[in-house]
KOLGU-392129 format. One record per residue (C-alpha): residue number from 1; residue in one letter; x, y, z. Coordinates in steps of 0.2 Angstrom, whole numbers, plus 5000, padded with zeros to 4 digits. Layout:
NUM; a; X; Y; Z
...
//
This chain:
1; m; 4681; 5043; 4804
2; k; 4682; 5025; 4807
3; k; 4694; 5026; 4820
4; f; 4686; 5040; 4829
5; f; 4670; 5031; 4828
6; s; 4679; 5015; 4837
7; k; 4689; 5024; 4849
8; y; 4673; 5035; 4856
9; l; 4656; 5026; 4852
10; s; 4650; 5011; 4861
11; t; 4635; 5001; 4851
12; k; 4625; 5003; 4868
13; a; 4626; 5022; 4870
14; v; 4623; 5024; 4851
15; k; 4606; 5019; 4843
16; d; 4597; 5028; 4857
17; c; 4605; 5041; 4859
18; v; 4601; 5060; 4856
19; i; 4613; 5068; 4842
20; v; 4617; 5086; 4847
21; d; 4624; 5097; 4833
22; t; 4632; 5109; 4843
23; l; 4642; 5120; 4831
24; g; 4631; 5134; 4821
25; s; 4622; 5143; 4832
26; d; 4620; 5163; 4838
27; l; 4630; 5160; 4856
28; g; 4643; 5146; 4850
29; a; 4645; 5130; 4855
30; k; 4647; 5131; 4874
31; p; 4626; 5132; 4878
32; l; 4625; 5117; 4866
33; i; 4637; 5107; 4875
34; t; 4633; 5111; 4894
35; g; 4613; 5109; 4890
36; a; 4616; 5091; 4883
37; l; 4630; 5086; 4897
38; e; 4618; 5093; 4910
39; a; 4603; 5082; 4902
40; h; 4614; 5067; 4902
41; l; 4618; 5069; 4920
42; e; 4601; 5071; 4926
43; k; 4590; 5064; 4916
44; k; 4604; 5049; 4910
45; i; 4600; 5052; 4892
46; p; 4612; 5045; 4880
47; i; 4621; 5059; 4870
48; t; 4633; 5061; 4855
49; l; 4639; 5078; 4854
50; i; 4646; 5085; 4836
51; g; 4657; 5098; 4839
52; d; 4678; 5104; 4843
53; e; 4681; 5088; 4854
54; s; 4693; 5098; 4863
55; q; 4681; 5111; 4869
56; i; 4667; 5098; 4873
57; l; 4680; 5087; 4884
58; k; 4686; 5102; 4892
59; l; 4668; 5107; 4900
60; a; 4664; 5089; 4901
61; k; 4678; 5090; 4915
62; r; 4668; 5104; 4925
63; y; 4656; 5091; 4926
64; k; 4668; 5077; 4929
65; l; 4664; 5066; 4916
66; s; 4675; 5058; 4904
67; a; 4671; 5051; 4886
68; k; 4668; 5037; 4890
69; s; 4650; 5042; 4897
70; f; 4644; 5049; 4881
71; s; 4650; 5050; 4862
72; i; 4659; 5063; 4853
73; i; 4662; 5066; 4835
74; n; 4674; 5077; 4832
75; c; 4670; 5091; 4819
76; t; 4673; 5110; 4816
77; n; 4666; 5113; 4798
78; q; 4651; 5123; 4804
79; v; 4637; 5130; 4794
80; s; 4634; 5147; 4798
81; m; 4618; 5157; 4800
82; s; 4622; 5168; 4783
83; d; 4627; 5152; 4773
84; t; 4615; 5150; 4760
85; v; 4606; 5132; 4756
86; v; 4618; 5128; 4741
87; t; 4631; 5133; 4751
88; a; 4628; 5120; 4766
89; v; 4624; 5106; 4756
90; k; 4636; 5109; 4742
91; t; 4653; 5117; 4747
92; r; 4655; 5112; 4765
93; e; 4654; 5092; 4763
94; q; 4661; 5087; 4781
95; n; 4651; 5100; 4792
96; s; 4641; 5095; 4806
97; i; 4623; 5095; 4802
98; k; 4628; 5084; 4785
99; t; 4637; 5072; 4798
100; a; 4622; 5070; 4812
101; f; 4612; 5066; 4797
102; k; 4624; 5054; 4792
103; l; 4623; 5047; 4808
104; l; 4604; 5048; 4809
105; q; 4605; 5035; 4793
106; e; 4617; 5023; 4801
107; e; 4605; 5021; 4815
108; k; 4620; 5028; 4826
109; g; 4607; 5041; 4833
110; a; 4588; 5043; 4838
111; a; 4586; 5060; 4837
112; l; 4594; 5076; 4832
113; v; 4593; 5093; 4841
114; s; 4602; 5109; 4833
115; a; 4601; 5126; 4836
116; g; 4609; 5131; 4819
117; n; 4606; 5137; 4800
118; t; 4586; 5130; 4799
119; a; 4584; 5132; 4780
120; a; 4599; 5120; 4779
121; i; 4594; 5109; 4794
122; m; 4576; 5106; 4781
123; a; 4586; 5105; 4765
124; i; 4600; 5092; 4770
125; g; 4583; 5084; 4782
126; v; 4575; 5081; 4764
127; l; 4591; 5076; 4756
128; e; 4599; 5063; 4768
129; a; 4583; 5057; 4777
130; g; 4568; 5061; 4765
131; t; 4549; 5064; 4770
132; f; 4536; 5054; 4772
133; s; 4525; 5050; 4759
134; g; 4514; 5065; 4751
135; i; 4524; 5078; 4762
136; a; 4532; 5091; 4750
137; r; 4541; 5102; 4762
138; p; 4542; 5099; 4782
139; a; 4537; 5111; 4795
140; i; 4542; 5118; 4813
141; a; 4528; 5115; 4824
142; t; 4530; 5125; 4841
143; a; 4518; 5121; 4855
144; l; 4513; 5138; 4863
145; p; 4504; 5141; 4879
146; t; 4488; 5147; 4880
147; f; 4486; 5149; 4900
148; n; 4467; 5145; 4900
149; n; 4467; 5127; 4904
150; k; 4464; 5121; 4885
151; g; 4482; 5114; 4885
152; t; 4493; 5120; 4871
153; v; 4492; 5127; 4852
154; i; 4502; 5121; 4838
155; l; 4509; 5133; 4826
156; v; 4514; 5126; 4811
157; d; 4527; 5133; 4802
158; s; 4535; 5143; 4813
159; g; 4551; 5144; 4804
160; a; 4558; 5132; 4792
161; n; 4548; 5139; 4775
162; v; 4550; 5155; 4769
163; d; 4538; 5155; 4754
164; c; 4523; 5142; 4753
165; n; 4509; 5140; 4741
166; a; 4492; 5135; 4747
167; y; 4494; 5116; 4746
168; q; 4509; 5115; 4756
169; l; 4499; 5126; 4770
170; v; 4487; 5111; 4771
171; q; 4499; 5099; 4771
172; f; 4506; 5107; 4786
173; a; 4488; 5108; 4794
174; l; 4486; 5089; 4790
175; m; 4505; 5087; 4799
176; g; 4498; 5098; 4814
177; s; 4482; 5089; 4815
178; a; 4492; 5073; 4817
179; y; 4505; 5080; 4829
180; n; 4492; 5087; 4840
181; s; 4482; 5071; 4840
182; f; 4499; 5063; 4846
183; l; 4501; 5076; 4860
184; t; 4482; 5078; 4868
185; g; 4474; 5060; 4860
186; a; 4461; 5073; 4851
187; k; 4453; 5065; 4837
188; s; 4448; 5079; 4830
189; p; 4459; 5095; 4832
190; a; 4452; 5112; 4827
191; v; 4462; 5121; 4812
192; a; 4463; 5139; 4807
193; i; 4473; 5148; 4797
194; l; 4484; 5164; 4803
195; s; 4478; 5180; 4794
196; n; 4476; 5199; 4795
197; g; 4456; 5196; 4800
198; s; 4444; 5181; 4805
199; e; 4433; 5185; 4792
200; p; 4432; 5174; 4776
201; s; 4435; 5189; 4765
202; k; 4452; 5193; 4774
203; g; 4470; 5185; 4769
204; n; 4478; 5185; 4752
205; d; 4477; 5173; 4736
206; v; 4488; 5159; 4746
207; t; 4476; 5158; 4760
208; k; 4460; 5159; 4752
209; s; 4464; 5144; 4741
210; a; 4471; 5136; 4757
211; a; 4457; 5140; 4764
212; i; 4445; 5133; 4752
213; m; 4455; 5115; 4750
214; m; 4455; 5113; 4770
215; a; 4435; 5116; 4772
216; q; 4434; 5103; 4759
217; n; 4446; 5090; 4765
218; p; 4437; 5078; 4777
219; d; 4453; 5075; 4787
220; i; 4454; 5092; 4793
221; n; 4443; 5100; 4805
222; f; 4444; 5118; 4798
223; c; 4437; 5132; 4808
224; g; 4442; 5147; 4797
225; y; 4455; 5161; 4801
226; v; 4462; 5168; 4818
227; e; 4471; 5184; 4820
228; g; 4486; 5186; 4829
229; c; 4478; 5188; 4845
230; d; 4468; 5174; 4845
231; i; 4482; 5162; 4845
232; t; 4485; 5161; 4864
233; a; 4467; 5163; 4868
234; h; 4466; 5146; 4859
235; k; 4453; 5149; 4847
236; a; 4460; 5135; 4836
237; d; 4470; 5118; 4842
238; v; 4483; 5120; 4826
239; v; 4488; 5138; 4818
240; v; 4494; 5137; 4800
241; t; 4505; 5149; 4792
242; d; 4520; 5149; 4782
243; g; 4537; 5150; 4791
244; f; 4540; 5168; 4787
245; v; 4526; 5174; 4797
246; g; 4526; 5160; 4810
247; n; 4543; 5164; 4815
248; i; 4538; 5182; 4816
249; v; 4524; 5178; 4828
250; l; 4536; 5169; 4837
251; k; 4550; 5181; 4840
252; t; 4535; 5195; 4843
253; m; 4528; 5184; 4857
254; e; 4548; 5184; 4864
255; g; 4552; 5203; 4862
256; t; 4534; 5207; 4869
257; a; 4537; 5194; 4885
258; q; 4556; 5203; 4887
259; t; 4546; 5221; 4887
260; v; 4535; 5218; 4900
261; l; 4549; 5210; 4912
262; r; 4559; 5226; 4908
263; a; 4542; 5238; 4912
264; i; 4542; 5227; 4929
265; k; 4558; 5228; 4934
266; q; 4558; 5249; 4929
267; r; 4542; 5251; 4939
268; k; 4547; 5244; 4956
269; k; 4559; 5257; 4959
270; k; 4548; 5272; 4957
271; t; 4536; 5270; 4975
272; l; 4539; 5262; 4991
273; l; 4523; 5253; 4985
274; s; 4527; 5244; 4968
275; k; 4543; 5239; 4978
276; v; 4531; 5229; 4991
277; g; 4518; 5224; 4979
278; f; 4534; 5218; 4966
279; s; 4541; 5208; 4983
280; l; 4524; 5199; 4984
281; v; 4522; 5196; 4966
282; g; 4536; 5200; 4955
283; e; 4544; 5185; 4956
284; e; 4529; 5176; 4950
285; i; 4524; 5186; 4935
286; k; 4543; 5186; 4929
287; a; 4544; 5166; 4930
288; l; 4528; 5165; 4922
289; f; 4534; 5174; 4908
290; d; 4550; 5166; 4909
291; e; 4545; 5150; 4908
292; a; 4531; 5151; 4894
293; l; 4537; 5166; 4881
294; t; 4555; 5164; 4881
295; p; 4566; 5153; 4868
296; h; 4572; 5141; 4884
297; a; 4555; 5139; 4889
298; y; 4551; 5126; 4874
299; g; 4569; 5121; 4871
300; g; 4567; 5114; 4852
301; a; 4552; 5111; 4841
302; p; 4550; 5097; 4830
303; l; 4553; 5097; 4810
304; l; 4538; 5088; 4806
305; g; 4537; 5076; 4790
306; l; 4555; 5071; 4790
307; k; 4559; 5052; 4792
308; k; 4569; 5055; 4806
309; l; 4566; 5064; 4822
310; v; 4573; 5083; 4823
311; l; 4572; 5096; 4836
312; v; 4576; 5113; 4831
313; c; 4582; 5125; 4843
314; h; 4582; 5144; 4843
315; g; 4597; 5150; 4837
316; r; 4599; 5161; 4854
317; a; 4596; 5146; 4863
318; n; 4604; 5145; 4881
319; k; 4608; 5129; 4892
320; t; 4591; 5127; 4898
321; a; 4582; 5128; 4881
322; v; 4595; 5115; 4876
323; k; 4594; 5106; 4890
324; n; 4575; 5105; 4886
325; a; 4577; 5099; 4869
326; v; 4588; 5086; 4874
327; e; 4575; 5080; 4885
328; s; 4561; 5083; 4873
329; a; 4568; 5073; 4858
330; y; 4571; 5058; 4870
331; s; 4554; 5057; 4876
332; l; 4547; 5061; 4859
333; y; 4558; 5045; 4852
334; k; 4553; 5034; 4867
335; d; 4535; 5038; 4863
336; n; 4538; 5033; 4845
337; l; 4531; 5049; 4839
338; l; 4539; 5046; 4820
339; k; 4529; 5030; 4819
340; k; 4512; 5035; 4827
341; m; 4513; 5052; 4814
342; e; 4518; 5042; 4799
343; d; 4502; 5029; 4805
344; i; 4490; 5046; 4807
345; l; 4496; 5054; 4791
346; e; 4492; 5036; 4781
347; r; 4475; 5039; 4786
348; f; 4474; 5056; 4780
349; e; 4472; 5061; 4762
350; i; 4489; 5070; 4755
351; e; 4491; 5081; 4740
352; k; 4508; 5084; 4732
//
């Protein structure tokens, strides 16, 4: 490993680079590699790619890049989507996720972008990087569009924690509030719990307990329950749920967008009027859905609560998604997200 570092890593390129784990996604390494290379080329973002050295260099040649312009860590041991957390942490000792966090711990990178196994990323992240004081579990915070000129809504957790208790939902609310404040400057973002109805009697035991605690917490501007249809209507600035439900919400939105696009394409073929109409506005509608409600629109989402900056991409993230994620990671690093989040969280009352 030392020999490889000395061959490929320069001191200047390491400390502020975005580390990209190119292994473990549903679509293979190519989108991760090409997306990162394009971010590097277009935005001059320093990068370190972890993956199959020969494949990385082969794709880099297409962009007329040599290994001198970015860094490579050769690694072929990946954590698959079907691997358990125990397998990822204990069995696959030199996997790409562990390698990435080792670089972060050694300050040989500023941020990590990965489209790999989310549970493994979270588990290894907690073990290797640790969490902010009082935070039991990190959570993925996804910014969703609202189309009403009110900005974005933060959905947290959108996939990291399948099972959560009420205390953890309260922590997600605090982290989501802090992230929303970081993004928008809002001093007191409105926080709601995602439920099966807006009435206080709705929900389950966990959401009811969490609602009581949030309402009593002076650091949370709690506005009650919201339903799934209220998320993009911006009934709240932060919508809190467990990662099981949150991930289903995201993928349902993606699937709905794809269904609408298919319906539009089929409709335009039926009549002359529909063909003319589509020629006038069809591409705009397609672009609207494509840019706002598909995985590559938001690129990656931060795993809040870790002491290191990590962005998790959709398992089917394409080249554009990865490029956007790398650019977002570098921007959040330059804007000092972690320090500002920590400062905000220190002012909150966080219970373990």
